[in-house]
N, C-alpha and C positions, 0 to 999 in steps of 0.2 A: 609548552602550552600548545594545544591544538589550534588549527586555523579558525575553527568556529569560536573557540574561547577567546582568541585574540581579537577578532572582529567585534565580538560583543563588548570586550573590555574597552576597545577604542571608542565605540559608540557611547558607553556610559561616562567616559571622560570628556567627550566633546560637547561641553555645555555652553561654552561661550565662543565658539568658533571652530574652525576646522584645521587648525595648524598642528594638530597632535599626531599626524601620520608618522609612523616610525621612519627614521632616516633611510633614504634610498627607495622607498616604496614606489613613489611616483615615477622615478626614472625607470625602475624595472617594469612598471605597468606600460610605460611608453614603448620600451624595447619589445616586450611581449606582444603588444597589439600589432605593432608594425610587422613583426615576425610572422604573426598569424596571417596578415594580409598577403605577405609575400609567399608563404606556404600555399595558400589557396590558389594564387596565380600560377604557381608551378603545378599543382595538382590538376588544374583546369587547362593547363598547357596554353596559357595566355601570357604574352610578354609584359603587359601593363594594364593599369586601370586609370581611367579619368574619373575623379570624384568631384561631384558638385554638391552632393547631399552634405549639409554641414555637420550632420552627426557622424557620417563616414569619415569625413575630414578630421573631425575631433578624434575619432577612434584611432585613425592611422598616424596622426601627427601631434595630437593634444593641443592644437591651436584652435582658438575660438575667436571669431570676428562677427559680431552682430548676427548671432545664430538665427534668430527668427526672421529677421529682414533678408539675409542671404538665402534662406530657405525658400523665399518667394521670388527673389531677384538673383539669378545665377551670375554672380559677378566675381566670385573667387573659385578657384578649382585647383586640384592638386593631381599630379601624375605620379603614380608609384610603379616602378619597375620590379618584376620579379627578381632580376639579377642585375640591378643597376641602380640609379639614383632616385631620390625623391625630388621632384621639380614642382615647386609651388608657385602658382600664379595668383598674386595677391591683389586685392582691391586697391584702388587709388591711394597712394601714400600711406599704406598700412603695413609696410614691411616690419614695423616694430613689434607686431603681435608675435613674431617669432623669436624675440630677443631672449626669453627666459626658457625656451624649449630645447631640450637636448637632442631632439630628432634632427639629423643633419639633412639639410635640404638646400637646393639652389633656388633662390628667390627671384622671381621675375614679375613684371607687372602683367595683370590680366588683360586680355582682349575681350571686351564686353560687347556682346551682340544681342542682348535682350532689347526689346523695343523701347523700354524706358531710357536706356542709355544710347541706343543707336538709332532709334526712330526709323525713317524710311530707308536708312542705310544698313538695316539689320542683316539682310542677305549678304551684302558685300563684306560686312564685318565678320559674319560667320565664315565666309570663304577664307578670309585672312587668318581667322582662328584655326580653321582646318588645315591650312598650309603649315602653320606653326606646329600643330600636333604631328602632322605627317613628317615634318623635318626632324622632330624629336624622336619619332619612332625609327626613322632611318638611321639616326645617330647611335641609338642605344640598342636597337633590335633590328638590324639591317635586313635580315632575311624574313621578317615578319610583316604581315599586312592585316593583322587583327589587333583589336584593342577592346577592353571591357570598359563600360560606361555605366554608372549607376542612374543618373538622371540626365536627360537631354531633350531640349525642345526640338521641334521639327527642323528648323532652319540648320541647326548643327548636324542633325542626322543626314540631311541632303548633303551638306557640305563635305562631311567625311566620306560619304559614298562617292562624291565626285573625285576624291583623292584616291579611290580604290581601296579604302579601309573597310574591313568587315567588323561589325559591332557585335560584341558579346554581352549578355545580361550581367552587369557588374553588381546589381542590387543583390541578386541571388548569391553571388560569390561573397559579398560582404556580410550577408546574414550568416553564412556558414562560418566565416572567420570569427564573428562576434560571439557565437553561441556558447563557447566554452571559456569560463572565467579562470584566470590564474589565482593563486592564493593572494597575491598582492592586490589584484583587482577586487577581490571580495572585501578586503580591508578598506579600500577606497569607497566601494559601494555602500558598505555599512556606515561609514562616516556621513554619507548623504542621507541614508535612512535615519540616522540619529538626529540630523537637523530637521527632517520631515516630522519625526515623532515629537520634537519639541514644539513644532507648529500645531500638531494634533492636540498636544497637551494644553496648549494655549487656547485653542478653540474649545476644549472640553471645559476649561475654567471659565471662559467668557460666555458660554452659552446660557441664555436666559430668555424667557418669554418677553416679547415686545421688541427684540431686535430683529433686523432683517437677515435674510439668507446671505445677502452680499456682505453685511457687516461681519458675520461670522467667518465667511470665506477669506476676508481681508486679514485675518489673524494668521492663517497659514502662509499667505504671501509675506506678511511681515517678517516672520521667523526665518523663512527661506532666504530672503534678500539680506536680512540683517546678518546672517551667518554664512554668506558667500554663495548662496544658491543662485539659480540662473532664470528659470521661468517655470510656469506650470502649463501643461499642454491643453487642459480642458477646464471647464468650470462646473464640474459635476457635483453639485450640492443641492439637495431639495428637501423640502419639509412637508409634513401633512399629506394631503391628497396629491402633491406633486412628486411624491416618492413612488407613485404608481401610475403609469409605467415608468421604468428607469430611463435614464439618458435625458433628464431635463436639467438645464444648466441654471445656476443660481440666479435669483431674481430679487426685486425689491420687496417681495412678500414678507409680511410681519409674521414671525413664528409664534405659535400659541402653546401654552402649557400643556404638556402631556402627549403632544403629537410626536410622531417619529421625525428625526432628521437623519439623513444619510449622505455620505460623500465618498468621493474617489479622488485621491490626491493627484495622481499623474504628474508628480513634481520632479522637475529636473533640478537637482540640488548641486552642492559643491562638486567641483571637478567633472561636472557634466553627467553624473550618474543619476538614474531615475529611481525614485521611491514611489511605488504604486500600491497604496494601501486603502482599503475601504472599511469603515466602521459605520454602525447605526446606533444612535442614542435616542432618548426621549428628551424633548425640550423641558428644561428645568430638572433633568436627571431624576424624574419621579418614577415610581414603580409602573411598569408597563401594563396595559390591559391584557386580558387573556388572549384576544386575537393578535395583538402585538407580539406577545410572548411566543405564541405558536408559530408566527411567521419567523421570529428570530431563531427559534429552535430548529426549524426546518433548514434555514440558511446555514446555521452552524453545523448541523449534521452533514449537509452536502460538503461544506468546506473540509471538515475533519475527515470524512470518509474518503474523499478524493485525494487529500494529502497523503493518507496512509497507503494508498494503492500504488503510487508511482515508484518504480525502481529502475535503475540503469538496465538497459537491455530490453525493457518492455517497449513494444511498439505503440505509437500514437493510437492506432486503431484498437488495440487491445485494451488500452486504458479507457478509451471512449466507450467501448462496449461494456466494460465492467464497472464503469463509474456509477455514482449514486443515482438510483432510479427515482427521477423526479415525478411526484404525483401529477396527474394529468391536469389538475385545476391550475397548477403553476406553469405548465410548459409554454403556453402561448407568450408569456412575458419573460421567458428565460433570457439570461445573459447571452451575448453573441458567441461566447466560447466557454469551454470548461477551464482552460488554462492557457497561458501564453508565456513566451520567453520575455526576459527583462534584462536590460544592461544600461546603456546610455538612454535608451527609450524603450518602448515596447519592441520586442524583437521576435524572430522566428524561434519556436513554432507557435502557431495558433491551433488549438485542439478543438475540433467541432464536436457537438453533441452527437451521439450515434444516430439518432433519428435524422440528423442533418448531413450524415456522412456522404451520401450519394451526390448531393449538390454542393456541399461546402467543405468536405473533409479531405485531407491528404495524409499519407502515412509517412513514417520516419521512425527514428528510435531515440528514446531517452538515453542521455549519457551522463555519467558522473561529471560534475563541474558546470552543469547548466544551472542558471538561476531562472526561477519560474514564478509566475503569479497564479495562484489558485483562485478561481472566481466563483461567486455565488450571487444571484439575485433571486429573491422569492417574493412574488406578489401575484395574487389571483387576477385573471382577466376581469376587469370591471370592479376589482376590489378597491377598498379606500386607501390602503398604504402598502408599502413594501419594504423589504430589508435588503441592503447591499453590504456584503462582506467580501474582503479579499485579503489574502496573505501572501507575502513575498517570501520565497524559500530558496535554499540552496539544495540541489540534489546531490547526495553523497552515495557511496556504495551501499549504505544501509537505509537510504530513503531520503525524505524531505526534512530538512532542518530549517526551522523558521529563521529568517533574517529580520523580519519585522516583528517586534515584540510588544507592540502596544496592546494593552489588555482587551479582551472581549467582555461582554456583559454576561458572564457565566452565571451570575445569580439570577438571571432571567430564565434559565433552563429548567 
């Protein structure tokens, strides 16, 4: 059975939970991801990286501890050496989060120097932290005075500089490590997408005139949490006139029969993988008006055209230049990018529209094994409504293969 067939089969079976991963898959995912990080460290000639970003820590070690909270409060961190140990500095009395993880790590208590924990002693605690990092570097890479860091507040930067340590951009390094997915990773990602699509199906079934946007959005959260998911990064669901322009978060607005409702899941599901899917319906699932149908047809055409273009070896610029030619009446309200990477969350790359290339574009190359989200938003400037569509795909040697399979409204076309 092909990898694509396997991941679709896993998703179709994952109806009441996410315990159906084939034996050994998660352990192989952990080994692969840590190896990718260490390979990038060697390629960049950097001896080690300090990770504070909870998503990077999850990628390298598959440990999770209050992901949203620690994203705002830098209180746990992990040091990964290219040719040495993984040393984890865990938050107060939380060593147990490593109990069921196969990644071998030395566990220590963290030195917290953020203002919430250290108050006016933040600078002195940061110096203590920096001395500990310097000692670790001397122990495992004695000839080196450089280290990569993904996220660091100013006090920590100053303190490491006082220790004579040069800092390297660790976020760029981690984005490169995360961009190519293993076959096992795809199986785990598809399990998360399956949970998300159960939430979308629940929303579809529940949608009715008279309910609020927030009531509808709650159905997606319900399925995600019930089936082992973790959080949702945004609240992008809008109805009626709030669908234009896009990027309006869900509200207590009561939805009316026949108007459009659009959403973007941005859902971090089981095992920490993201399912990023957008669909647009009518409230009450009634036949759309001609203007609504025309908006939908344009969004669907953009999505399908751009999906058909991408091939391994194509540059980001070439794809941007050849992408669907958006009519000028829609361009002002265009989505922020044509496509972006996806993994544990939104990832590198983000592909700009060609008209935005000078100010917002950067080049690179598509590679087989990338997972991507192809984006479309269609709504006229000053128009009443808009349509948001997004498809999550795997890039193979033959092009884009959908990972998200929730149906489009093709009878509207």
